N, C-alpha and C positions, 0 to 999 in steps of 0.2 A: 513724639517718640512712641507713645502708646498706640497711635494710629498706624505707624509703620509696623509695629509688632503684630497688631491685629490683622493687617493686610497680609503679612508674611504667614501668619497662622492659617488664614483662610486659603492662601495659595497652596500651602502644604497639604491641607485637608482635601482640597479639590483635586490636587495632583494625585494624592493617594487613592481617592475614590475613582478617578479616571483610570489609574493603573490597575486597580482591582477589577474594574469593569472590563477593561481591555483583555486582561488575562483570562477572563471567563467568556470571551466571545464565542467559543465553543469548547467542548471537553473531549479529549482523546484518550482512549485506553489502549495501550500497547500490550499485546499478548504474544509471548515468545515461548518456544519449546526447545530444550536442549536436544540436539541430535548429533549423529556422527559427522555430518558433512558441513554444518553451518554454525556450530557452537562458537567458533571464533568471531563470528559477526555480532553476536549479541552485545558484548561490552561496547563495541564501536557504535552500534545502532542505538543503544540506550543513551549513550553520551550525546550522539547527534540529535536525538529527539529532545533531550533536555535543553540543548542549545537552541534548537528550532522553536520550541515552545516559548523560551525567553525572548527570542528575537521577534517572533510573530505574534506573541501575546495571546496564547491559548493555554488552557489548563491541560496538564499532562500527567498521566499515571502509568505505571508499568507493573505487570504481573506475569509470573510463570506458573501460577497456580490455577487449575481448572475451577476449584471451588471459589477462589477469589474473583475470577473472571465472571462467574455467574452471579456472585453477590454484588459486584460493583457495576456491571454493565448497564442496568436500568437507569443510572444517573449520568450516562455518557452519551454524547452525540455521535461519535464515530468509534468503532473498534478496528484496530489494525492487527491483523494476523500476520506476523513476520516470521516466515519459515515455520509456521504453525498451521495445524489443521484440526479436524474433529476426531482424530483417531483415539484420543484419550478422554473425550468428553462423554459423559453419561447422557442418556436421552433427556433427562431433566435439564441438564446444563445446555444441551443443544436447543431445547425449547426456549431458553432465555434468549439465545441468539435469534431465534425465529421471531420472538416477540419484538426484539429490538428492530429488526427489519420491517415487520408489519406495522410498527409505530412510525414508519417513515424516516428512520435514521440511517446512518451510513456504515458501510463496510469497506475496508481496504485490505487487499491481499498482496503480499510481497513474496516474490521468488517462489520458494518450494511449497507455498500454501496450496498449490494445485497438485501436489504430489502426496497422496494419501495411501496408506497400506490398506485401509478399510474404506470401501466405497460407500458413500452416503449421497444419494441422488440429489437431495435438497441442497446440500453444501456444494456438491460439484456444479450444480446449476447456478448457485450464488457466485462462485468464482468465475464460471463461464467456460471452463475447459478442464480437461484431465491431462496431467503430465504423462508423456509416453517415454521419452528418452532425450538425451542431448549429446552432441559431440564434445570433444575436448575444448577447454576454455580457449577462445580465440577472439581476435578483433574482427569486427564486421561493420558494415554501413547500415544505419537505420534510416527509415523514411518517416518524416513527421506528417501525419495525415490530417491534423487539425491544429493549426497554429493559434486558434482562438480558445482552445480548451485550457483550463488552468494548469494542467500538468505539462503542457507543451508550449506555452506562449513564449518561453525563454529559449526554446530549442530551435536550431536552424532547420532548414528543409531536409538536409542530410546531416547525419550525426555519426561520427566514428566512435565506437564503444567496444570494450572487451568484456565478454560475458560467456556464461553457459547458455547457448541458444536452444531453449526448450522447444521440443516438438510435442504436439498435442494430439490427443484423440478425443472423440466426442466433443468437439468444439461447438459452442452454441453460435454458429455463424449468423443465424437469422436474428439473434437477440442482442448480441454485443455490437458496440461501435468501436472499431479499431482506431487506436490513437498512434501507435508505432508499429512498424513492421520491419523485419530484417531481410536484407537482400542476400539470398543464398549464394549468389555468384561471387560474393565478396569474402567468403570463407569456405573451408572444406567441411561441408555438412555431413559427409560420409565418415569423417574421422572420429570413430568411437574409441572405446577402451579395450577392444579386442579386434580380431581380424575380420569380423563380420561388419561390412559397411552399413551405415545408417541410411535411411531413405530421405530424410528431410521432409518438407511440406510443400515445396514448389514455390510458385510466384507469390502466393498469398500465405505469408508466414507472420501472423500477428505476434506482437511482443508485449503490448500494453493495450488495454481497452477499458470501456465502462459500459454499464447497463443499468436500467431501472428494473428492479426485481421485487415483486410481491409488495409493492408500496414503498420500498426503500431504494437506496442507491449503492451500487457496487463498483469499485474501481480496482483493477488488478494490473500489476506490472511484474514481469519476470525478472527485471533488472535488480541487482543487489546481491550477487553471490559472495563477493569478497568483502572483507572489512574495509578495504580502501574505498569502496563505493560510498561509504557513509562519511567519508572525508572529502568527497567531491561535490562542489556546490551545485553544479548542473544537475547531478542526480538528486540531491536533496531538494532542490527546487521542483524537480519532477515529482518527487514523492509528496512534498507539501501541497503541490497543486492538486493532486489526487485526493488528499485528505480534505483540503478546503472544499472541493466540489462535493465530496461525500457528506460534508457537514452542511453545506449551504445550497447545493444545486437544487433547482426546481424539480418537482415531481411531474413527470409526464402525465397529462390528463388523457 
């Protein structure tokens, strides 16, 4: 009887140690900012991240404080800017993000992270492009350009999705590797919010990409405008794949 109890105790200890180790396979800090257009997403996104962290066994924390971001970031492997940018960061807080990247760590930008009121060249280049405008929310067909990349391995070659299809200016076409693009023939790219038609981007209209940047890794996806996106498993797998790569991807020599 004592032997069985001892064996059970050892099993519990080993299981607990394994769980604790697995939950710390990498550490993710989520940074969100309340704004006029995306505040409804935050509760859904935070809830989805909690579930994702539990299912995928990584450590997760969330903050909406710039001061908290700068204080915590040095101990995390990946920072996720979800509808957040550097508009409200001080130079000192931005320097913490720069050190994070220069130390070979990861950055993930989601949706309106490319849309800043205050231009910061370093951050614009980290994201990979600057938001210009978008037509009304519509369904369109996406093309999967890399079925071997972690964010795309579960996606079909063609994927139908409803979204705000961002148009970009100052896109770092030579530095980013496009993962998803949208086919402008499958939606009305001119349909804006007034009578002036939008121009679109033509045949090459990237929607998600990755790059190596100043020693670190950057993944950006425009997808994720509505709260419902964070209840969609395909989208969450797309997002987790980007986070995984930002945490684990090899640095280009």
